DRENKOL-483244 format. One record per residue (C-alpha): x, y, z; residue in one letter. Coordinates in steps of 0.1 Angstrom, whole numbers, plus 2048, in hexadecimal, padded with zeros to 3 digits. Example, Ala and Ser with C-alpha at 12.3 -4.5 7.8 and 13.67 -1.06 7.14 Angstrom:
BEGIN
((87B; 7D3; 84E); A)
((889; 7F5; 847); S)
***
This chain:
BEGIN
((41C; 27D; 760); M)
((422; 2A0; 76E); G)
((3FD; 2A9; 769); V)
((3F2; 28B; 77B); G)
((409; 291; 798); V)
((3FC; 2B5; 799); G)
((3D8; 2AB; 79B); L)
((3DF; 292; 7B5); L)
((3F0; 2AC; 7CB); L)
((3D3; 2C4; 7C5); F)
((3B9; 2AC; 7D1); F)
((3CF; 2A2; 7EE); G)
((3D0; 2C6; 7F9); V)
((3AA; 2C9; 7F7); L)
((3A6; 2A9; 80B); A)
((3BD; 2B6; 826); V)
((3AB; 2D7; 827); R)
((389; 2C6; 82A); A)
((396; 2AF; 845); A)
((3A3; 2CD; 858); H)
((382; 2E0; 856); L)
((36C; 2C2; 85F); S)
((381; 2AE; 877); V)
((39C; 2C5; 885); I)
((38C; 2E7; 883); D)
((367; 2DC; 881); G)
((35C; 2FD; 873); R)
((354; 2EF; 851); G)
((33E; 2D3; 860); L)
((32C; 2EB; 877); E)
((326; 303; 85A); R)
((318; 2E7; 845); G)
((301; 2DB; 860); E)
((2F4; 2FE; 866); R)
((2EB; 300; 842); Q)
((2D9; 2DF; 841); T)
((2CD; 2D7; 864); L)
((2B6; 2E9; 87D); T)
((2AE; 2DE; 8A0); V)
((28A; 2E3; 8AC); L)
((27E; 2E2; 8D0); R)
((25D; 2D1; 8D2); V)
((247; 2D4; 8F1); A)
((245; 2B4; 907); P)
((227; 29D; 907); A)
((213; 2A1; 927); R)
((206; 283; 93B); G)
((1E2; 279; 93C); T)
((1C8; 285; 956); I)
((1AD; 26C; 95E); T)
((190; 269; 976); D)
((192; 251; 994); R)
((187; 234; 97D); H)
((19F; 23B; 960); G)
((188; 24F; 949); S)
((19E; 267; 936); E)
((198; 28C; 93C); L)
((1B8; 29A; 92C); A)
((1CE; 288; 913); I)
((1EB; 292; 8FB); T)
((1E8; 28D; 8D6); V)
((200; 296; 8BA); Q)
((1F7; 2B3; 8A3); A)
((20A; 2C2; 886); P)
((218; 2E5; 889); S)
((228; 2FA; 86D); V)
((249; 30A; 874); Y)
((262; 31E; 860); A)
((287; 326; 860); V)
((287; 34A; 854); P)
((2AB; 34A; 849); A)
((2A4; 32F; 830); Q)
((286; 342; 81F); I)
((291; 357; 802); T)
((26F; 367; 7F9); D)
((25D; 36D; 819); K)
((241; 380; 809); Q)
((237; 364; 7F1); A)
((23B; 34A; 80C); T)
((225; 35D; 824); A)
((20B; 361; 80A); R)
((209; 33C; 802); K)
((20A; 332; 827); L)
((1EF; 34B; 830); A)
((1D7; 33D; 816); K)
((1DE; 319; 822); A)
((1D9; 322; 847); L)
((1BC; 33A; 844); G)
((1D1; 357; 852); K)
((1D9; 379; 846); S)
((1F9; 37E; 832); T)
((205; 399; 84A); A)
((202; 382; 868); T)
((216; 366; 857); V)
((230; 37E; 849); L)
((236; 38D; 86C); A)
((23F; 36A; 878); R)
((256; 363; 85A); L)
((268; 385; 860); E)
((272; 37D; 883); K)
((297; 37D; 88B); R)
((296; 35A; 898); S)
((2A6; 33A; 88B); P)
((284; 328; 88F); F)
((260; 334; 892); V)
((23E; 323; 894); Y)
((227; 330; 879); V)
((208; 31E; 886); D)
((202; 303; 8A1); R)
((1EC; 2E4; 8A2); W)
((1E0; 2E3; 87E); L)
((1C3; 2CE; 872); G)
((1CB; 2B1; 85A); A)
((1BF; 2C4; 83B); S)
((1D3; 2E3; 844); E)
((1F2; 2CE; 849); A)
((1ED; 2BD; 828); A)
((1E9; 2DE; 816); T)
((209; 2EC; 826); V)
((21C; 2CC; 81E); R)
((212; 2CE; 7FA); A)
((21F; 2F1; 7F6); L)
((243; 2E4; 7FB); E)
((24F; 307; 806); L)
((274; 30C; 80B); S)
((27C; 313; 830); G)
((25A; 307; 83C); V)
((252; 2E5; 84C); G)
((23A; 2D2; 861); L)
((241; 2C1; 883); V)
((22A; 2AD; 899); D)
((225; 2BD; 8BB); E)
((213; 2B1; 8DA); P)
((1F0; 2C0; 8DE); R)
((1DA; 2BE; 8FD); R)
((1B8; 2AF; 8F6); A)
((19A; 2AC; 90D); Y)
((185; 28E; 902); P)
((166; 298; 917); H)
((16A; 2BD; 90E); K)
((159; 2D2; 929); A)
((155; 2B6; 942); L)
((166; 2C2; 962); A)
((177; 2DB; 94B); G)
((17D; 2F6; 966); R)
((18B; 2DD; 97E); L)
((1A2; 2CC; 964); V)
((1AE; 2ED; 956); G)
((1C3; 2EF; 937); F)
((1E7; 2EE; 92A); A)
((1F1; 30B; 914); N)
((1FF; 30A; 8F1); I)
((222; 305; 8FE); D)
((217; 2E7; 912); G)
((217; 2F6; 935); R)
((1FB; 2F3; 94E); G)
((1E8; 314; 950); A)
((1C9; 30C; 965); R)
((1BA; 2F2; 97C); G)
((1C9; 2CF; 980); I)
((1DF; 2D5; 961); E)
((1F0; 2F2; 974); Q)
((1EF; 2E2; 996); M)
((200; 2C2; 989); E)
((215; 2D2; 96E); D)
((236; 2C6; 97D); G)
((229; 2A2; 97B); W)
((216; 2A3; 95B); L)
((230; 2B6; 947); A)
((249; 2A1; 934); G)
((26B; 2AB; 927); R)
((26F; 2C0; 909); A)
((27E; 2AE; 8EB); R)
((292; 2BA; 8CE); T)
((28C; 2B1; 8A9); V)
((2A8; 2B5; 88F); V)
((29B; 2C3; 86E); V)
((2AE; 2BE; 84E); E)
((2AB; 2CF; 82C); R)
((2A7; 2BA; 80E); D)
((2B6; 2C2; 7EC); A)
((299; 2D9; 7E4); R)
((29E; 2ED; 804); Q)
((27F; 2DF; 815); H)
((280; 2D8; 83A); L)
((27C; 2B4; 845); L)
((27A; 2A9; 86A); P)
((290; 28A; 86F); K)
((27C; 26C; 87A); A)
((283; 255; 897); G)
((27A; 26C; 8B4); V)
((261; 25A; 8CB); D)
((24A; 274; 8DC); P)
((243; 25B; 8F8); R)
((267; 25E; 903); S)
((260; 281; 912); S)
((23C; 27B; 91F); V)
((232; 287; 942); G)
((222; 273; 95E); G)
((1FD; 26B; 961); D)
((1E4; 278; 97B); V)
((1C4; 268; 987); A)
((1AB; 27F; 998); L)
((194; 276; 9B4); T)
((178; 282; 99D); L)
((15D; 26A; 991); D)
((156; 274; 96D); A)
((134; 263; 96C); T)
((128; 276; 98B); L)
((138; 295; 97D); Q)
((123; 292; 95E); A)
((104; 28D; 972); E)
((10B; 2AB; 988); A)
((113; 2C2; 96B); E)
((0F3; 2B8; 958); T)
((0DE; 2BE; 977); A)
((0EF; 2DF; 97E); L)
((0EB; 2EC; 95B); Y)
((0C6; 2E4; 95B); E)
((0BF; 2F5; 97B); V)
((0D3; 314; 971); V)
((0BF; 316; 951); R)
((09E; 311; 963); Q)
((0A5; 32B; 97E); T)
((0B6; 344; 968); G)
((0D5; 343; 97E); S)
((0F5; 353; 973); R)
((107; 333; 97C); G)
((10C; 31A; 998); G)
((121; 2FF; 9A9); F)
((11D; 2DB; 9B5); V)
((139; 2CC; 9CA); V)
((138; 2A7; 9D6); V)
((151; 29A; 9EF); L)
((156; 279; A00); D)
((153; 283; A24); P)
((168; 266; A31); Q)
((187; 26E; A1B); T)
((183; 291; A0E); G)
((183; 284; 9EA); D)
((174; 29C; 9D1); L)
((15B; 287; 9BD); L)
((14B; 2A2; 9A8); A)
((14E; 2C7; 9A2); L)
((135; 2D6; 98A); A)
((136; 2FA; 980); E)
((11F; 30E; 969); A)
((127; 31D; 951); P)
((13F; 302; 946); G)
((160; 305; 934); F)
((16F; 2EF; 918); D)
((195; 2EE; 91E); P)
((19A; 2E7; 8F9); G)
((18D; 30A; 8F2); A)
((1A6; 31C; 908); F)
((1B4; 330; 8EA); R)
((192; 340; 8E4); T)
((188; 345; 908); T)
((193; 363; 91C); P)
((1AA; 357; 938); Y)
((195; 364; 955); P)
((178; 34F; 949); Q)
((18C; 32E; 94C); T)
((18F; 32E; 972); A)
((17E; 316; 98A); S)
((169; 32D; 99E); W)
((160; 312; 9B7); A)
((183; 317; 9C4); F)
((188; 33C; 9BC); L)
((166; 34D; 9C2); N)
((15C; 354; 9E7); A)
((138; 35F; 9EC); P)
((126; 362; A0D); E)
((118; 340; A19); P)
((0F8; 34D; A29); G)
((0E5; 336; A40); S)
((0F9; 317; A36); T)
((112; 323; A51); L)
((0F8; 31F; A6D); K)
((0FF; 2FA; A75); P)
((123; 303; A7E); F)
((11A; 31D; A98); V)
((103; 303; AA8); I)
((11F; 2E9; AA6); A)
((137; 302; AB7); T)
((11F; 309; AD3); A)
((119; 2E4; AD9); L)
((13E; 2DC; AD8); Q)
((146; 2F6; AF2); R)
((128; 2EF; B08); G)
((11B; 312; B03); A)
((0F7; 305; AFB); V)
((0E3; 2E6; B01); R)
((0CF; 2D4; AE6); T)
((0AF; 2DA; AF9); D)
((0B6; 2FF; B01); E)
((09D; 318; AF4); L)
((0A5; 339; AE4); F)
((08D; 356; ADF); D)
((08D; 35E; ABA); C)
((07A; 37E; AC1); E)
((05E; 378; AA7); Q)
((076; 380; A8B); G)
((084; 3A2; A95); R)
((0A1; 3A8; AAD); W)
((0B6; 3C7; AB1); K)
((0DB; 3C5; AB8); V)
((0F4; 3E2; AB9); P)
((0F8; 3ED; A95); G)
((0DC; 3D8; A85); K)
((0B9; 3CA; A87); V)
((0BA; 3A5; A80); I)
((09C; 396; A6E); H)
((08F; 373; A67); D)
((07A; 36B; A49); V)
((05E; 35F; A60); K)
((059; 368; A84); G)
((060; 34D; A9E); H)
((05F; 34C; AC4); G)
((072; 332; AD8); L)
((088; 31A; AC4); L)
((0A2; 300; ACF); D)
((0C2; 2FD; ABA); P)
((0B2; 2E3; AA3); A)
((095; 2FA; A9D); G)
((0AC; 317; A96); I)
((0BB; 302; A7A); L)
((09A; 2F4; A6E); R)
((08A; 316; A68); V)
((0AC; 328; A61); S)
((0A8; 343; A7B); S)
((0C2; 35F; A78); N)
((0B9; 36B; A9B); I)
((0BD; 349; AAB); G)
((0DF; 344; A9A); A)
((0EB; 366; AA6); A)
((0E1; 35F; ACA); K)
((0F3; 33D; AC8); V)
((112; 34F; ABA); G)
((111; 369; AD6); F)
((10F; 34C; AF0); R)
((12E; 33C; AE0); V)
((143; 35B; ADF); G)
((156; 36B; AC3); A)
((178; 35B; AC7); Q)
((16C; 336; ACB); P)
((154; 33B; AAE); H)
((170; 349; A98); Y)
((188; 32D; AA2); E)
((16E; 312; A99); M)
((168; 322; A77); L)
((18D; 322; A70); R)
((18F; 2FD; A7B); A)
((174; 2F5; A62); L)
((188; 304; A46); G)
((17A; 326; A42); F)
((192; 343; A3D); G)
((1AE; 32D; A2F); S)
((1B5; 319; A10); R)
((1A6; 2F7; A11); S)
((1C7; 2E4; A0D); G)
((1BD; 2D5; 9EB); S)
((1DB; 2E5; 9DA); G)
((1C5; 2F3; 9BE); F)
((1D6; 311; 9AD); P)
((1CD; 334; 9B8); D)
((1B3; 327; 9D1); E)
((1A1; 341; 9E5); S)
((1A3; 341; A0B); A)
((182; 353; A0D); G)
((17E; 36F; A27); L)
((17A; 36A; A4C); L)
((185; 389; A60); R)
((195; 384; A82); S)
((17D; 382; A9F); W)
((190; 39F; AAF); K)
((180; 3B7; A95); S)
((15D; 3AA; A9A); W)
((143; 3C2; AA7); R)
((123; 3B4; AB6); T)
((111; 3B8; A94); V)
((12F; 3A7; A83); D)
((12C; 388; A99); H)
((107; 387; A94); A)
((10C; 388; A6E); N)
((126; 36D; A6E); V)
((10F; 356; A83); S)
((0F6; 355; A66); F)
((10E; 357; A49); G)
((114; 37C; A41); Q)
((134; 38F; A43); G)
((14B; 373; A38); L)
((153; 363; A17); N)
((158; 33E; A0F); V)
((15E; 329; 9F1); T)
((147; 30D; 9E7); V)
((164; 2F5; 9ED); I)
((166; 302; A11); Q)
((141; 2FD; A17); M)
((142; 2D9; A09); A)
((160; 2D2; A20); G)
((14E; 2E0; A3F); A)
((12F; 2CB; A37); M)
((145; 2AC; A32); A)
((154; 2B3; A55); T)
((132; 2AE; A65); L)
((12B; 290; A4F); A)
((14C; 27F; A58); S)
((145; 281; A7E); G)
((158; 2A1; A84); G)
((178; 29A; A70); V)
((183; 2B5; A57); F)
((194; 2A7; A38); H)
((1A6; 2BD; A20); E)
((196; 2B9; 9FD); P)
((1AA; 29F; 9EA); R)
((1AC; 2A3; 9C4); L)
((1C7; 28B; 9B9); I)
((1C1; 265; 9BE); A)
((1E0; 256; 9AE); A)
((1FE; 25E; 998); R)
((212; 249; 97F); R)
((234; 24D; 971); Q)
((237; 247; 94B); P)
((236; 222; 946); G)
((232; 21C; 96B); G)
((216; 211; 983); S)
((1FC; 226; 994); W)
((206; 232; 9B7); E)
((1EA; 23E; 9CE); T)
((1EE; 262; 9D9); A)
((1F0; 26A; 9FE); P)
((1D0; 26B; A12); E)
((1C2; 28E; A19); A)
((1CE; 29F; A39); K)
((1B4; 29E; A54); S)
((1AD; 2AC; A77); R)
((192; 2A7; A90); R)
((17D; 2C6; A94); V)
((15E; 2BA; AA6); L)
((157; 29D; ABE); R)
((144; 282; AAC); P)
((125; 285; AC2); E)
((123; 2AB; ABB); I)
((126; 2A5; A95); A)
((10B; 28B; A97); R)
((0F4; 2A1; AAB); T)
((0F7; 2BD; A92); V)
((0F1; 2A5; A75); M)
((0D1; 299; A86); D)
((0C6; 2BE; A89); M)
((0CE; 2C3; A64); M)
((0B9; 2A4; A5C); H)
((09B; 2B8; A6B); G)
((0A2; 2D4; A52); V)
((09B; 2BB; A36); V)
((082; 2A2; A46); A)
((06C; 2B8; A5C); D)
((04D; 2C8; A4E); K)
((059; 2EB; A57); G)
((07C; 2E6; A4B); G)
((08B; 2FD; A31); T)
((09C; 2E0; A1E); G)
((07F; 2C8; A17); R)
((087; 2C8; 9F2); R)
((0A8; 2B7; 9F9); A)
((097; 298; A06); A)
((09D; 276; 9F6); L)
((086; 257; 9F6); E)
((091; 23E; A10); G)
((0B2; 24F; A19); V)
((0B5; 269; A36); A)
((0C6; 289; A2C); V)
((0D7; 2A4; A41); A)
((0D9; 2C7; A33); G)
((0D6; 2EC; A36); K)
((0C9; 307; A1F); T)
((0D6; 32A; A19); G)
((0CB; 348; A06); T)
((0E6; 362; A06); A)
((0E0; 386; 9FB); Q)
((0FC; 392; 9E4); K)
((10E; 3B2; 9ED); L)
((105; 3CF; 9D6); D)
((127; 3E0; 9D2); L)
((118; 400; 9C4); V)
((0FE; 405; 9E0); A)
((116; 3F6; 9F9); K)
((0FA; 3E2; A09); T)
((0EA; 3BF; A04); Y)
((0D6; 3BB; 9E5); S)
((0B1; 3B4; 9E6); H)
((0B0; 3A4; 9C3); K)
((0D1; 391; 9BF); D)
((0D5; 371; 9D4); Y)
((0E9; 351; 9D6); Q)
((0D6; 332; 9DE); A)
((0E9; 318; 9F3); W)
((0E4; 2F5; 9FF); F)
((0FD; 2DF; A12); I)
((0F5; 2BB; A1B); G)
((100; 297; A20); A)
((0F0; 274; A1C); A)
((0E8; 25B; A28); P)
((0E5; 269; A4B); L)
((0EE; 249; A5D); E)
((10F; 244; A4A); A)
((116; 261; A32); P)
((125; 258; A11); M)
((124; 27A; A01); I)
((125; 29F; A0C); A)
((118; 2B8; 9F3); V)
((119; 2DE; 9EF); A)
((103; 2EF; 9D6); V)
((101; 314; 9CD); M)
((0ED; 327; 9B2); L)
((0F8; 34A; 9A9); D)
((0DD; 365; 9A4); E)
((0BE; 350; 99C); P)
((0A3; 364; 98C); R)
((07E; 365; 996); G)
((06C; 366; 9B7); K)
((077; 343; 9C0); I)
((09C; 346; 9C7); H)
((0A2; 337; 9E9); G)
((0BA; 31B; 9F1); G)
((09E; 304; 9FE); G)
((08A; 309; 9DD); S)
((0A5; 305; 9C2); I)
((0C6; 2FA; 9D1); A)
((0B7; 2DE; 9E7); A)
((0A7; 2CC; 9C9); P)
((0C8; 2CE; 9B6); L)
((0D9; 2BE; 9D4); F)
((0BF; 2A2; 9D4); A)
((0C5; 29A; 9B0); R)
((0EB; 299; 9B3); V)
((0EA; 285; 9D3); A)
((0D2; 26C; 9C4); S)
((0EA; 266; 9A7); A)
((108; 263; 9BF); A)
((0F6; 24A; 9D5); L)
((0EA; 236; 9B8); A)
((10F; 230; 9AE); Q)
((113; 221; 9D1); R)
((0F5; 20A; 9CE); G)
((0DD; 220; 9E1); V)
((0BC; 227; 9D0); V)
((0B0; 249; 9DC); A)
((09A; 25D; 9C5); L)
((093; 282; 9CD); P)
((071; 286; 9DE); K)
((06B; 2A9; 9D0); L)
((079; 2BD; 9B4); G)
((07B; 2E2; 9AA); L)
((05C; 2F6; 9B2); P)
((048; 304; 995); D)
((05E; 31F; 987); L)
((058; 33B; 96F); A)
((072; 32D; 957); R)
((08B; 344; 947); V)
((096; 33B; 924); D)
((0BC; 33D; 925); L)
((0D6; 331; 90B); P)
((0DE; 30D; 913); K)
((101; 307; 91F); N)
((113; 2F9; 901); P)
((124; 2DF; 916); S)
((105; 2D2; 927); A)
((0FB; 2B9; 90D); K)
((11F; 2AD; 90A); K)
((124; 2A8; 92F); T)
((104; 293; 931); A)
((113; 278; 91B); T)
((120; 258; 92B); R)
((145; 259; 934); V)
((155; 238; 92A); S)
((16A; 224; 941); R)
((189; 211; 934); P)
((18E; 1EE; 940); S)
((1AE; 1F8; 953); S)
((1B0; 215; 96B); R)
((1C7; 222; 987); P)
((1C6; 214; 9A9); D)
((1B8; 232; 9BA); V)
((1A9; 223; 9D9); A)
((1C2; 20A; 9E7); A)
((1CB; 220; A04); A)
((1A7; 227; A10); K)
((1A2; 224; A35); A)
((18F; 206; A43); K)
((16B; 20D; A4E); P)
((165; 217; A72); R)
((154; 1FC; A87); S)
((138; 214; A91); D)
((12D; 21A; A6D); R)
((10D; 209; A62); K)
((10A; 1F0; A46); S)
((106; 209; A2A); A)
((126; 21B; A33); K)
((138; 1FA; A37); T)
((12E; 1EF; A14); N)
((139; 210; A06); A)
((15B; 20E; A17); S)
((160; 1EA; A0B); E)
((157; 1F5; 9E7); S)
((171; 211; 9E9); R)
((18C; 1F8; 9F4); S)
((185; 1E3; 9D5); Q)
((185; 201; 9BD); A)
((1A5; 1F5; 9AC); A)
((193; 1D7; 99E); K)
((183; 1DE; 97C); P)
((164; 1C9; 984); R)
((153; 1E0; 99D); R)
((156; 206; 9A3); V)
((139; 211; 9B8); A)
((129; 1FF; 9D5); M)
((10F; 1E6; 9CB); R)
((0FD; 1C9; 9DC); P)
((10D; 1A7; 9DA); T)
((0F1; 19B; 9C4); A)
((0DE; 1AF; 9A9); P)
((0C0; 1C1; 9B7); M)
((0A1; 1CA; 9A3); P)
((09E; 1ED; 997); L)
((086; 205; 9A9); A)
((06B; 215; 994); Q)
((058; 232; 9A4); L)
((03D; 244; 993); G)
((047; 239; 970); G)
((06C; 243; 976); R)
((08A; 22E; 97B); V)
((0AB; 237; 98C); L)
((0C6; 225; 978); L)
((0DF; 212; 98D); P)
((103; 20B; 983); D)
((102; 1EC; 96C); F)
((128; 1EC; 967); R)
((13A; 1CC; 971); G)
((11A; 1B7; 96E); L)
((113; 19B; 955); S)
((0F7; 19D; 93B); R)
((0E2; 186; 950); G)
((0E7; 19B; 96F); E)
((0DD; 1BB; 95D); V)
((0BE; 1AA; 94F); Q)
((0B5; 19D; 972); T)
((0B8; 1C0; 981); M)
((0A2; 1CF; 966); A)
((088; 1B3; 965); A)
((06E; 1C6; 97A); G)
((06D; 1E6; 966); V)
((064; 1EF; 943); S)
((086; 1FC; 938); L)
((091; 1F2; 915); R)
((0B4; 1E3; 919); L)
((0CB; 1E4; 8FB); V)
((0E8; 1CC; 903); L)
((106; 1C8; 8ED); D)
((126; 1B4; 8F1); G)
((12E; 197; 909); R)
((13E; 195; 92B); G)
((13A; 1B0; 945); Q)
((12A; 1D2; 941); A)
((143; 1EE; 93C); V)
((12E; 20C; 931); T)
((109; 216; 932); Q)
((0F4; 232; 925); H)
((0E4; 245; 935); P)
((0FD; 246; 952); A)
((0F7; 237; 974); P)
((0E2; 24D; 98A); G)
((0CD; 25B; 96E); T)
((0A8; 25C; 973); I)
((096; 251; 954); V)
((073; 249; 949); A)
((069; 225; 94E); G)
((068; 21D; 929); T)
((08A; 22C; 920); S)
((0A5; 21A; 90D); A)
((0C4; 212; 921); V)
((0E3; 207; 90D); R)
((0FD; 1F1; 91F); V)
((11D; 1E6; 90F); H)
((12F; 1C6; 91A); F)
((153; 1BB; 915); E)
((166; 19B; 91B); Q)
((184; 197; 932); G)
((182; 1B5; 949); I)
***
């Protein structure tokens, strides 16, 4: 009896003490939890980046990462040796991680499935696996420099990923990890990664046009031996960035093996001299201020004219030229004389109004403002240089924006990169329209555009290789000498070939800036190699809008330079699929102006309907037969059409159609705007209920 009472009292005391530690004191409970539980902080899942039609450019996937709790590893040397073998790392590298004085360390991030399985099979004490969000880029290098990348901690580090980081980044989540009886770490289930996901972003970019522009650019860079190049396509009526191709490309998924400086978008950051592409703007300034007349003649001095501090030369000697003639033959002397007539201050102020010397307003991270010195510091020779594109530095984005200003009738639109945003689980909300301001009177912009048409259309024009069949083009060539920093003078062997242009002339749908850096060979001028690149990209862009306009000419015969192919060129040439649902990115487009002609009206009506999955680009109300010229066919946009409509359109040509599925066309390969041989196979996929 006494023994039983004693045992009862003993266990009672133990129960009271346990209750005191766990309930009243709490120290025992905390100590137990510290021994069996670990809290991990897992990076948030970022939102998706899409193009204007919903094609995914950046997504988040789950990938296993291996972590360790060093305090729970008894034999760090042995553990490091086993982990190193499984992960393909050195033992010293892994051991250094395990010896950190930290309650929790990542040993390796974003493992492949086989690596994760190997680590899991080891069942190492104090080592575990947890799923982390990992950024993936389905189209790899397509628009890679514009899209940018998110680093290993899930933060935007370049491009749109950095620019929209506050919207895309979700909320970090915590995962509680328990130890089982064998001291292995086991993340507790039940945490939904979607609960911390960030918002989605739709770009103004058109992924199909982007692929066409990149493919064309890579081919010309290879053929001309250029160091690189750029193609920028804007909608001149809205400022929307439709395509931005850069060579060489960059795959954001490879950011861990790419030096950080090589991941930048140089279309926004690099600021070369524009050369003769700046001449239309000194003419526009002079006409705007009434300093010259369109029929006024300037003596171009037969190609040689001395000003204080310099002798200005033209490539060919000319006598009397009117402003249109100065642009057509690209006379430096004529441009300088027009600039002197305008005056330094008004000229400078117009260049500033056109966006030179300041950031474009796009919001792109680390964007360069270029370099435009104050008119107060201009000597006579400085003003002459600025008039024909020397002595100042501009970005390709700035040049495209200035060209778009002429094409829009004199209204400058800040480049617009974001079309729409969406909260997690919410609906798409159209982003604000780009800020705009009137820079030129409409009649002045139109007059200069007509002059630029002569650059392309007239027999003596420098931009004839930019011409398109059946569509009038306005444009200007430029061949800028690069500055030799060693010799401190302009190089006679390193050039940058430029072309800026817009089409169609009557109602411009696109404005394009092209630049090729250091083309090799005797043929390196903007009119020879940049103008044909413009024609190819413009043809593809217009084809998406239902306008068939094949390039009249191509590249001249070049002594081709065998260069390593850009590894992303083949990838970017592939068709970009369009999902059946996409963000409403065009609901807030402005109504067409009453004075625009039918082509522009149709384009505006198409944009206002862009939220409907059926039609994306402008097309006629009824299917039109395909045009076949010289055994080549320019592919239209079949998407949204029925099988019968596609067959009707292709009835007059010898294309081999491969049609699969039923309903309406959702994808096609090759992409719209591609020029193919007349006997090529074209695959079109149809789906029901879109």
